[in-house]
N, C-alpha and C positions, 0 to 999 in steps of 0.2 A: 555586730559591723568587722569589728579588728581579725575576729575568727575567718570570717567568711572574706576577710579582701586577703588575707594569708594564702587562702584554700586557693582561691583563684590566682595569685602569681605563681601558686606549685604547681598547676594545672597547667599553667603557661610554661614553663620552664617542662613540663614532662613531653608536653605537644610539642617546642622545640627539640626537644631530646629525640624527636622520632623523624623530625626533617632532619637534622643531621645523619642519621643511623640510615635514612633515603639514599642522602646524598653517597653516604661509605660506600652503600653497597654499591650506588652508579659507576663512584672512582675506581670500587676493584674491580667491579665488572669489565670496565673499559681500561684498565691496566692488564689485564689479563691478558685482553686482545695486543694490548702494543706488546707483554710479553712476548707473546708467540711469535707475529707478525714480524720484530725484530729478527728474533730468532732465525726466521723461515733466510729470513730476508739476510743475517747474519752468512747461515749457508750459505747461498744463492753469491754472494761476493765468495766465500770460499771456493766456490765449484769451479765460479768465473773467474777465477784470477789465482788459482793454487795458491794462497795466502792466508797460513794455517795460524794467523791475527787472527781470521776473522772466528775461530773454537769457543775464543771466550768470551765473547757475546753471546755464541751462542748457549754454550753452557748459564750464562747468565738470568738469560731467558728461560731455558729451560727450569733451571732453579727456581725461577721466580716463581714462574704458572701454581704450579704446584703453589705451592706457599697461600696466595692468593685465592686458588680454591678454597683452600683451610680454612681462611678469614671469609669468603662467605660465604660460606657453611658454616660457622660459626653466628656470623652478625642476621642472616636467617631464619635462624633455630628454630623462632616463632612464629613461621608463617608455613603451613603445609603446601600450599600451590607453590611458593615460591621455591619451598626444596626442592619439589618435584621439578621446576625448569631448573633447578640447581643442576640437577640432576642431569640430564639430557646437556645443558651446555659443557660439565665439566666432561661426561664420557665422550664431544667432538670435542674440547678442549686435548686431550689425552690421546683422542686421535691421532689430531692432527700434529702432539707434539713426537706420538709417535712416527709419524709418519716423515718428518724432519730427520728424527736419529735414525731411520731406518739406508737418506740420504748419504749422512754422515758415516756410517756403518761401513754402505759402498765403498764411499767415496776414499777409508781407512784401509778397504780391503786392494788398494789402487785399480780402483774399475772409475773411476772419473768419469769418462761418458757415460757410464751408465747410472751414476749417478746425474749428469746432467740430463739427460732421456730421461727419469724419472723429474728431476723440476721442471721439464719442460710439458710432460705429457699431460698435465691438466688432471690427473686427479690429485695432488695437493692442493689446486682451486675451489677441487669438489668441495673438497672434504672443511678448505679456511671458508666456500660459502654456509655451511651447513653452520658451521662457529660462529662466523657473522649472524646467520638467524637464528641461530637457540640464545644468542648475545642478546637479538634485537626483541626475543620475545620474555625473558627477565628483565631489562630495560624497558616496556612499556610496561608493564604490572609492577614496575618501584615508581617509575613516571606517574601513571594514574596516581598511586600511593602518596607518593608527596605533592601532589597538586591536594590531596584532600588534606594532608595532613600542612599540608603551609597554609589553607586556608581557615583551619581549627586552629591553628597557633593565632593568627592574625586576629581570627574571633575572639581568643583567649587572652590576648595580647591587650585586645581595646576594654576588655570588658578590668580588666586588671589593674590599666591606666585609670579606667573612670572609679577603680576603688578608694584606689592609693591617694589619688587628686583628692578627693571626700575628705579620709583620714589624714592627709597631708600636717596638717598641725596638729595633731594627736599621736600617733605613731610613725615619725621622722627614723624611726630603724626599721620597719619594716618597709619603707620607703627606700631607702638606703640599701637594704636587702633586697627588693624586687628591683631596685636598677642595678647593680650588682649581675646578678642573677641574667637580665636578659644580655649587656654589654660582653658578659661572657658567651653569655648562646650566637651572639651576633659573633663576635672574634671567631669562632668555632665553625661557623657558617662560613662566614668569609675564606678560612684558610681551607677547609673542605672545597667548594666554590675554583680556590686559585689553583688547585691540585687536581680536580676537573677541566677545567678548561688545559691547562698541562698535559694535559694525558690527554684527550681529542686532539689537540695541535700535534701529538707526538704520532698518536693517531693517522691523522691525516697525510701527516708528511709519507710515511711507511705505505697509504692505501696510494698514494702518487708517485712515490717510486716506483709500487708493484707495475701500476699501469703502464707507468714509461718502459719496464722489462720486457712487460709484455707487446712489446710494436717496436724489440733488437732482435737482433740477433745473437745472440749467447756468443758467439765464436767472433764473429770480426766487425760485433758492433757496430753496423751497418742495418738499415729498416731492414725488418723479415718478409716475409710475401702479406703478410696482415695488412701493413702498416704502408707496403707499397700499392697494395692495391686501393687502400686509401686514398692516398695521396692521387694515383693514376684518374680513379673515379673525380674529384675534386677539377683535377688540372685537363680531362677531356672533357668537361663542362663548359672551362673557361673556358677553351681551344674553340668549342663547340657557338660557344656564345659570338666569343669575337673573329668566327671565320678563321684563325690562325692556324698553320701547321702543326702538332705533336707526335713526336716519335717516340718510339717505344724498341729499345736495344736488346738482346737477346744474349747472354754470354756464358761460354761453356770452356773448359779445362781440357785441351787434350794432353793425354795420359796419365792423367793423372792420378789415376785407379794404380801404377807401375810406381808414384812417389807413395802410397801406401803400404806396398807389397812389400819395395826394397828397402826403405828406409825407416817406415813408421807410421802410424799415424798421426803420433806428434811431429813430426815434419809437417805431414801431409795439413795441420791445425796449422803449424805457423804459414803454411803458404798461401792458407786461403787468405787468414788476416793478414797478410801482407797485402795481396794481390788485392783485397777489399780498401786498407788504407790509400793504397797507390792511387784506384778511382774515384775514393771521398776526399783525397788531398787535390786531383786534376779534373773535378764537375765541371761545366759551365752553368751560371748564374742560371737559380732556379731550378735546375736539375736534381735530381733523387737519384741512389744507389741502390739495389737491396738484395741478398741471399734470399733468394727462393726457396733453395735446399742443394745438399751436397756440394757441387761444386758449379752448381748454375748460380748465375748474377744476371737481376736483370738494372737496364739504366734507363727512365725519360729524361727527354731532352724537349721541352716546350720550345717553340717557338721557331722549330729550326731549318732548313732546307732539304730537303737528297743530301741537297752534294755538302751544306757545313756539316749531316749528321756523320755523313762518310768522313768527313776530313779530318773531324774528333773521333770518330772511332777508331781511324788509323794511327791515329795520335797518340790516344792510347795504350793500342795494343803495342806498339813501339817502348812505351816508355815501360808497358808486363813483362814487358821480351828480354828487355835490357835487364828490370830486376832480377831478371830466373835467372838468365846465363851468368848475370854476377854471382849467384850462387849456386851455381853446375848443378840447375834441374831441368829436368829435359821435358818441359811443361811447354807448351802452343795457344794460340787460343783460337776460336771459330765465333764466330758476329755477325749475329743476321743482327738486321734492325728495317723496320716499317714504317714509312713515315708515311700521318693520314695528314691529306688536305682538308677534307670536309665533316663530316658527320662522324661522332667517334661517343655510339652507345653503347656498348658494350663492350666492360674493361675486358672479360676473359677473353674475344676473340683479338682485341689486341696485343693483346698478350701471346694469344696462340697465335697469331700471326709473323712476330718475330723469332716466336719460335721455330714455322717450319723453317723460314729464311735462315736461321741459324743452322739448323738439320741438314739444308740443301744445301752449306759449305761443308760441315763434317761429311757428307758423301759425297763431295767433290774433288776435297783437294784439304781440306782443314788448314788451319792457322794464315785464315782470311778474312777480311770483312765485308759484308754485301751486304747491300743496301736497295728494298723494293720502296716503291710509293706504294699507297693506298687510295683510292678515290673517297670509298665511302663506305664503312661499316654500321653494319644495324645487328639489332641482337636474336 
């Protein structure tokens, strides 16, 4: 009976070690994703701010991720199926790291705008999606093994406890040893769980930052086209429901190309960021400004009549012109706006109407504000 009790306790410890082993695999997979995500986020911060302090974070992630992949390889050396999944995951991870390193290389060569174009071009996102999918496959199998091992551990723990209770009076030393082993296993599992929770939280934060960046224009820090269309969609439905007017303005910088040609694209970028900052600081309550591309911006103004819309846009144009004159930038602003009084079923048509009004200004004389009223728009 004593030998059998010892055998049951030993089996419980071995089963517990397998539970810890599976948790370690999950921690390393999550930590690898976190390292790669943080390395990419650091490079995005470098490209957006031109602050070379981000290079240290990128180098740290680039260094740590291969080390974690190596530890993963050692952890699952006994599982051929998981080794095959790890090969796919490692390939995706190396592919993603190489892509991030290419952006850094392009940046270091003095082609920052090209690096930013690489960052926003969508290739990096596809590589990250592939990486997450391979990680999910790896984690799914390990979680299945974890469940099996956890159930086996619980069964073996119950058996061992029953035998130890029977022999408690005569085999006190065995009981104490089993107690020590159980406590050690529980402590190890708690530590692994704590690391796993911390890693998952960091990954969640990194994903949240990535989602926020996907809706913000990287140069001007205002909404991008995707975010603007989402906001306009929601606001148009609200305006339709309550029968309130909704205005969409389209703003284009006159002679902006001359700035890039004569003063350089760096000055042009500063000018665009300054224009966006002024518009954002002077928006009406509930309004939204976005950069749709190049030197074109759009503004959504809820619950404003044609007169109110024109008054606001004229004031905004004056503020922008004052800033241009203060910096001796020969840029003016052609602004067209469409005020929708009734149903607004097509966001594309709403923006198109404002765009057409802006082009009418440019074709007529430039540097003016023109507002038109639209009774109904249907898709």
